[in-house]
C-alpha positions in Angstrom: 105.1 89.2 82.6 101.6 87.2 83.3 101.6 84.7 85.9 99.2 81.8 85.6 98.8 81.3 89.3 99.4 84.1 92.0 101.5 83.1 94.9 99.0 82.6 97.7 98.9 81.9 101.5 95.9 80.6 103.5 95.1 80.7 107.0 92.1 80.0 109.4 91.1 82.5 111.8 88.1 82.4 114.2 86.7 79.7 112.0 87.1 81.8 108.8 89.1 80.8 105.9 91.2 83.6 104.5 93.5 84.0 101.7 96.4 86.4 100.8 97.4 86.5 97.1 100.5 88.3 95.8 99.0 89.7 92.5 101.8 92.1 91.5 105.5 92.9 92.4 107.9 95.6 91.0 110.0 93.7 88.8 112.3 93.9 85.5 109.8 92.9 82.6 112.9 91.5 80.8 113.7 88.7 83.4 111.9 85.9 84.8 109.7 86.5 87.9 112.1 84.4 90.2 115.2 86.2 88.8 117.6 87.4 91.5 117.7 90.7 89.6 114.0 91.1 91.1 115.0 90.4 94.7 114.3 93.0 97.1 118.0 92.7 98.4 119.4 93.2 94.8 117.4 96.4 94.4 118.2 97.7 97.8 122.0 97.0 97.1 122.3 98.3 93.6 120.2 101.5 94.4 122.5 102.1 97.4 125.6 101.6 95.3 124.3 104.2 92.6 124.6 106.9 95.4 128.4 106.3 95.4 128.9 105.8 91.7 129.2 108.0 88.6 127.1 105.5 86.8 123.7 103.7 87.4 124.2 100.3 88.9 121.5 98.1 87.3 120.3 94.9 88.8 121.5 93.0 85.9 125.0 94.2 86.9 124.6 92.0 90.1 123.6 89.0 88.1 126.5 89.3 85.4 129.5 90.9 87.0 132.1 89.4 89.2 131.7 87.6 92.5 133.6 90.5 94.1 131.1 93.0 92.8 128.2 91.0 94.0 130.2 90.8 97.5 130.3 94.6 97.7 126.6 94.8 96.8 125.7 92.4 99.5 127.9 94.4 101.9 125.7 97.5 101.1 122.5 95.6 101.6 123.8 94.7 105.2 125.2 97.8 106.2 122.4 100.0 105.1 120.0 97.7 106.9 121.8 97.6 110.1 122.5 101.4 110.0 118.8 102.3 109.2 119.4 103.8 105.8 116.1 102.4 104.4 115.1 104.6 101.5 116.6 101.7 99.5 113.7 99.5 100.9 111.0 101.7 99.2 111.9 100.9 95.5 110.0 97.5 95.5 106.4 97.5 96.0 103.8 94.7 96.4 100.2 94.6 95.5 98.3 91.9 97.7 94.8 90.7 97.3 93.3 90.0 100.6 90.2 87.6 100.8 88.0 87.1 103.6 89.5 89.1 106.2 87.8 91.4 108.8 87.1 94.9 108.7 88.5 95.2 112.1 91.8 93.8 110.9 91.8 96.1 107.8 91.1 98.9 110.1 94.7 98.8 111.4 96.2 98.2 108.0 94.5 101.7 107.0 95.6 103.7 110.1 98.8 104.6 108.8 99.6 106.6 105.4 101.8 104.1 103.8 99.7 102.2 101.6 97.0 102.2 98.9 93.9 100.1 99.0 90.9 99.4 96.9 88.1 97.6 98.8 84.7 95.9 98.6 82.3 98.8 99.5 79.6 97.9 102.0 77.8 101.1 100.4 77.3 99.5 97.0 77.7 95.6 97.7 75.0 93.9 99.4 76.4 91.8 102.4 74.9 88.3 102.3 74.1 86.0 105.3 77.6 84.9 105.4 79.7 83.5 108.5 81.1 86.5 110.3 84.5 86.5 111.9 83.9 86.3 115.5 85.4 84.7 118.8 85.6 81.2 119.1 84.4 79.1 122.3 84.1 75.6 123.3 81.2 76.6 125.8 77.9 75.7 124.3 76.0 78.5 125.9 78.5 81.2 124.8 78.5 79.8 121.3 74.7 80.0 121.2 75.0 83.8 122.3 77.7 84.4 119.6 75.4 82.9 116.9 72.5 85.0 118.3 74.5 88.2 117.9 75.6 87.2 114.4 72.0 86.5 113.4 70.7 89.6 115.2 72.9 91.9 113.4 72.6 90.3 109.8 68.9 90.1 110.2 68.7 93.7 111.4 70.7 94.8 108.4 68.4 93.2 106.0 65.3 94.5 108.0 66.3 98.1 108.0 67.5 97.8 104.5 63.9 96.7 103.3 62.3 99.4 105.5 64.5 102.3 104.2 64.3 101.4 100.5 60.9 103.0 99.8 62.1 106.2 101.7 65.2 106.3 99.6 63.1 105.8 96.5 60.9 108.7 97.4 63.8 110.9 98.0 65.4 110.0 94.8 62.3 110.6 92.8 62.0 114.0 94.4 65.7 114.7 93.7 65.2 113.8 90.0 61.7 115.2 89.1 62.4 115.2 85.3 63.0 111.5 85.3 59.8 110.0 84.7 58.4 106.8 83.1 59.4 103.1 83.0 62.8 103.8 81.5 63.7 105.2 84.8 62.1 102.9 87.0 64.9 100.3 87.2 67.3 103.2 87.8 65.4 104.3 90.9 64.9 100.9 92.2 68.5 99.9 92.0 69.8 103.3 93.5 67.1 103.2 96.2 68.3 99.7 97.3 71.8 101.0 97.3 71.0 104.1 99.4 69.0 102.0 101.9 71.9 99.4 102.4 74.3 102.3 102.7 72.5 103.3 105.8 71.7 99.8 107.1 75.3 99.0 107.1 75.6 100.9 110.4 74.2 97.5 111.9 76.9 95.3 110.4 79.8 94.2 112.8 83.5 94.8 112.6 83.9 91.1 111.9 82.2 91.3 108.6 84.5 89.8 106.0 85.9 91.8 103.3 88.2 91.5 100.1 90.7 94.2 99.0 93.8 95.0 96.8 96.5 96.4 99.1 99.7 98.0 98.0 102.7 98.6 100.2 106.5 98.9 99.9 109.1 96.6 101.0 109.9 99.0 103.7 106.3 98.9 105.0 106.0 95.2 104.7 109.2 95.0 107.0 107.8 97.4 109.5 104.4 95.4 109.8 106.2 92.3 110.3 108.4 94.0 113.1 105.1 95.2 114.6 103.3 91.8 114.2 103.6 90.9 117.9 102.1 94.4 118.9 99.2 94.4 116.4 96.0 95.7 118.1 93.9 93.2 116.2 95.9 90.4 117.7 96.2 87.0 115.8 94.3 87.9 112.6 96.3 90.8 111.7 99.4 88.8 112.5 98.4 86.1 110.4 97.6 88.5 107.6 101.2 89.9 107.9 102.7 86.4 107.9 100.9 85.4 104.9 102.1 88.5 103.1 105.7 87.6 103.9 105.2 83.9 103.0 103.7 84.8 99.4 106.6 87.2 98.8 109.1 84.7 100.1 107.8 82.2 97.6 109.3 84.2 94.6 111.8 86.1 96.6 113.5 84.2 99.4 115.7 87.3 100.1 113.0 88.8 102.1 113.5 86.3 104.9 117.1 88.0 105.5 115.3 91.5 105.3 112.7 91.1 107.8 114.5 89.7 110.8 112.4 89.2 113.9 109.4 90.8 115.2 109.8 93.4 118.2 108.4 92.5 121.5 105.3 94.4 122.6 106.1 97.8 124.2 105.2 98.1 127.8 103.1 101.2 126.9 100.8 98.9 124.7 99.9 96.7 127.7 98.3 99.5 129.3 95.6 100.1 126.5 92.1 100.4 127.6 88.7 101.9 126.4 88.6 105.6 126.9 87.2 106.3 130.4 83.7 107.8 130.7 84.9 111.1 132.1 87.4 111.5 129.4 84.3 110.8 126.8 82.3 113.6 128.6 85.2 115.9 128.5 85.8 115.4 124.8 82.2 115.9 123.9 82.1 119.2 125.9 85.0 120.3 123.8 83.0 119.6 120.5 80.6 122.1 118.8 79.6 119.5 115.9 80.9 116.3 114.7 84.1 118.1 114.0 85.7 121.0 116.0 88.7 123.0 115.1 91.0 123.3 118.3 94.6 124.3 117.6 95.4 126.5 114.6 98.7 127.9 113.3 99.0 131.4 114.5 98.7 134.2 112.0 98.2 131.5 109.5 96.9 133.9 106.7 100.1 135.9 107.0 102.2 132.9 107.0 100.3 131.6 104.0 100.7 134.8 102.0 104.3 134.9 102.9 105.1 131.4 101.5 103.4 132.4 98.4 105.6 135.6 98.2 108.8 133.4 98.8 107.6 131.1 95.9 106.7 133.6 93.3 108.9 136.5 94.5 105.9 139.2 94.0 105.9 142.1 96.3 102.0 142.8 96.2 99.4 143.1 99.0 98.6 139.9 101.1 95.1 139.4 99.9 96.4 139.3 96.3 98.8 136.6 97.2 96.3 134.5 98.7 94.1 135.0 95.6 97.1 133.7 93.4 97.0 130.6 95.5 93.2 129.7 96.3 91.3 131.3 93.6 90.3 128.8 91.0 90.2 131.6 88.3 93.8 132.4 88.9 95.0 128.9 89.8 93.2 126.4 87.7 95.0 123.5 89.5 92.7 124.1 92.6 89.7 122.8 90.6 91.4 119.7 89.1 90.3 116.5 90.2 93.8 114.9 89.8 95.2 116.8 92.9 98.4 118.4 91.3 98.7 120.9 94.1 100.5 118.1 96.3 103.3 118.5 93.7 103.1 122.1 92.4 105.5 124.4 94.0 102.8 126.9 94.5 100.3 124.5 96.0 103.0 123.3 98.4 102.6 126.6 100.1 99.5 125.1 101.8 101.7 122.8 103.7 103.3 125.7 105.7 100.2 126.0 107.8 98.9 123.1 110.3 95.5 122.6 112.0 94.4 120.3 114.6 90.5 119.3 115.2 88.6 116.8 117.3 86.2 114.2 115.4 83.4 112.2 116.6 82.1 109.7 114.0 80.9 106.3 113.6 83.4 103.4 113.1 82.3 103.1 109.6 82.8 106.7 108.7 86.1 106.6 110.5 86.9 103.9 107.9 86.4 106.4 105.3 88.4 109.1 106.9 91.5 106.9 106.9 91.6 107.3 103.3 92.8 110.8 103.8 96.3 110.1 104.5 97.3 113.8 104.6 96.0 113.9 108.2 97.8 112.2 111.1 95.1 110.3 113.1 95.0 109.2 116.8 93.4 105.9 116.9 91.9 104.0 119.9 93.7 100.5 120.4 90.4 99.3 122.1 86.8 100.3 122.2 84.4 99.7 124.9 80.9 98.1 124.5 79.2 101.3 123.6 76.1 102.7 125.5 73.0 103.2 123.4 73.4 106.9 123.3 76.9 106.2 121.8 75.4 104.8 118.8 75.5 106.9 115.6 72.0 107.2 113.9 71.9 108.0 110.1 70.0 110.9 109.0 67.7 108.8 106.8 66.7 106.8 109.8 65.9 109.8 111.6 63.4 110.9 109.2 61.1 107.9 110.2 60.3 107.5 114.1 59.3 103.8 113.7 62.4 102.9 111.8 64.5 104.8 114.2 62.8 103.0 117.1 63.4 99.6 115.4 67.2 100.5 114.8 67.7 101.2 118.3 65.8 98.3 119.3 68.2 96.0 117.4 71.3 97.7 118.8 69.9 97.5 122.4 69.3 93.7 122.1 72.7 93.4 120.5 74.6 95.3 123.2 72.9 93.3 125.9 74.2 90.2 124.4 77.7 91.5 124.1 77.6 92.4 128.0 76.4 88.8 128.6 79.4 87.5 126.4 81.8 89.5 128.4 80.3 88.2 131.7 80.8 84.7 130.3 84.6 85.4 129.8 84.9 86.7 126.3 87.6 89.2 126.3 86.8 92.8 125.3 89.7 92.4 122.8 87.6 89.5 121.1 84.3 91.3 121.2 85.9 94.0 118.9 84.7 91.8 116.2 81.1 92.1 117.2 81.0 95.9 117.7 78.6 97.4 115.2 79.8 99.8 112.5 77.6 102.4 114.4 79.9 102.6 117.3 81.2 106.2 118.1 84.9 106.7 117.6 86.5 109.8 119.3 89.8 111.0 117.7 92.1 113.9 116.9 93.3 114.6 113.5 96.2 117.0 112.5 97.5 118.0 109.2 98.5 120.8 106.8 96.1 123.3 105.4 96.6 121.5 101.9 95.1 118.2 103.3 92.1 120.0 104.8 91.4 121.8 101.7 91.8 118.5 99.8 89.3 116.9 102.2 86.8 119.7 101.9 87.1 119.6 98.0 86.5 115.9 98.1 84.0 115.6 100.7 81.6 118.5 100.3 80.4 116.7 97.2 76.8 115.4 98.1 78.0 111.9 96.9 80.4 111.6 99.8 79.5 109.4 102.9 76.8 111.1 105.0 79.0 111.7 108.1 82.3 112.6 106.2 80.1 115.1 104.1 78.7 116.7 107.4 82.3 116.8 109.0 83.5 118.5 105.6 80.8 121.2 105.7 81.2 121.8 109.4 85.1 122.3 108.9 84.6 124.6 105.9 82.2 126.8 108.1 84.5 126.9 111.1 87.4 128.0 108.9 85.4 130.8 107.4 84.6 132.0 110.8 88.2 131.7 112.0 89.4 133.4 109.0 87.0 135.7 107.2 89.4 136.4 104.4 88.9 132.8 103.3 85.3 133.2 102.8 85.6 133.9 99.0 87.5 130.8 98.4 85.5 128.4 100.7 81.9 129.7 99.8 81.5 127.0 97.0 84.0 124.5 98.1 82.7 121.3 96.3 84.3 120.1 93.0 81.3 121.4 90.9 81.5 124.8 92.5 85.1 125.2 92.1 84.8 124.1 88.3 81.9 126.5 87.9 84.2 129.4 89.2 87.0 128.3 86.9 84.5 128.0 84.0 85.3 124.3 83.5 82.5 122.3 82.1 80.8 120.1 83.0 80.5 121.6 86.4 79.9 118.3 87.9 82.7 115.6 87.2 80.8 112.6 88.5 78.9 112.1 85.1 76.2 109.6 85.6 76.7 109.7 89.3 75.5 113.2 89.5 73.7 113.8 92.9 70.7 115.6 91.3 71.3 118.9 93.1 73.0 121.9 91.6 75.4 122.4 94.5 77.5 124.7 92.3 74.8 127.3 92.7 74.7 127.1 96.5 76.9 128.8 99.2 78.3 126.6 101.9 75.8 128.1 104.4 73.1 126.5 102.3 74.6 123.1 101.7 71.9 120.6 102.5 72.0 117.9 105.0 72.8 114.6 103.3 70.2 111.9 103.8 70.7 109.8 100.7 
């Protein structure tokens, strides 16, 4: 059913006008949008009743049967809610469009696995000199400093983009030597500008507005509302959640009964502070690269082989069992871009082994790492104003000493301004909006081997974000050292390498986005550093 106007809610935050639209909701296509058959409580009640009935209890039954029938369903809704039997709250999903919200707020909404998002990319979309979401003040001196910080970062982003474009153009032309003549000039110029702004975005602050689609279940919406008093990004994140609830309530008032009241902030959250300097030093000492394996499943190859044996029932040597799982010539699903191994019974053997690693990366790369929801992530609730040596410098910038010097000068000036703002009483929590994307984040990730292998396959592609690519390469190399028996399966881990081994053409699945380098011919030890 097409709606002429999407339910929406608007709110002002830090002088920024933001909007939340409900663009899609799970619903019966044979009923009106506002029909009680589509209410979250109706779906929860009827799905719960189906558990105890020989026949499916349809939403239409709630509408058309007797008052007594409806009373029973209403009782199931209340009892399952009060007892915490909440699988019934995962059938209804909502797709929201969030407009003009900060990347800082979205960082929280992406720090758990129970969502799907598609967001405006700072890699491919040029950020204009628009109003940033930043702290408010009535102090003229502080307001002038805030404006100086905003202008400094946006101007720096534009300056570094312009400086890097010729470098990116030169590298692209070297990457594609066969593309000559005027017909390729427009391609090179557009791609060079995109590659340059991809790197320059490290200067953009976390308060840069963004737009996105965001899909969650009713259960996640209720949980977010319960946590709305504890959200680390304070008033903005709370306002976004409230706007989500308001847009749903406009067509489904039953959601109000479902969500109840927000929970008070736990005592532990009141203790949150930036990681102390000594803890940062200890973390860095434990690192070998941007990624460092720390804790691994004991005898994980034997455990992996046993899980394959239990699945297939075969009594064959351990190395042959591993080959049946990981060799793309024998298990073609390993090379598929659709990721069927997360459902395939053999592929699920990969979840029997867990690994933990430490990660050191920029805030903008961490934003990308969130997309891998098979990992569990630690996430700092608050970051300190970084020192200059805690600013991540992209590889392309490092290729030119003058641009690198200017990049650091812009950061130095900005960080001084942030310290001045803190001295004038702007809280560190509010200053999070003005932290640059380049700010280093230290975290721990943990997950099953299957999630690590998916990450490796996805992010050893040379089109992956620079830091994420390097982390994927380092992880692959460390796994190969940890378990030499995995070398045959990890030596050519990129999608094109796996497709080559599986004899699937074309080797590169990226089409017109082909990176220009035949990675499928390279071993992991020879993978190049990514600069563009």
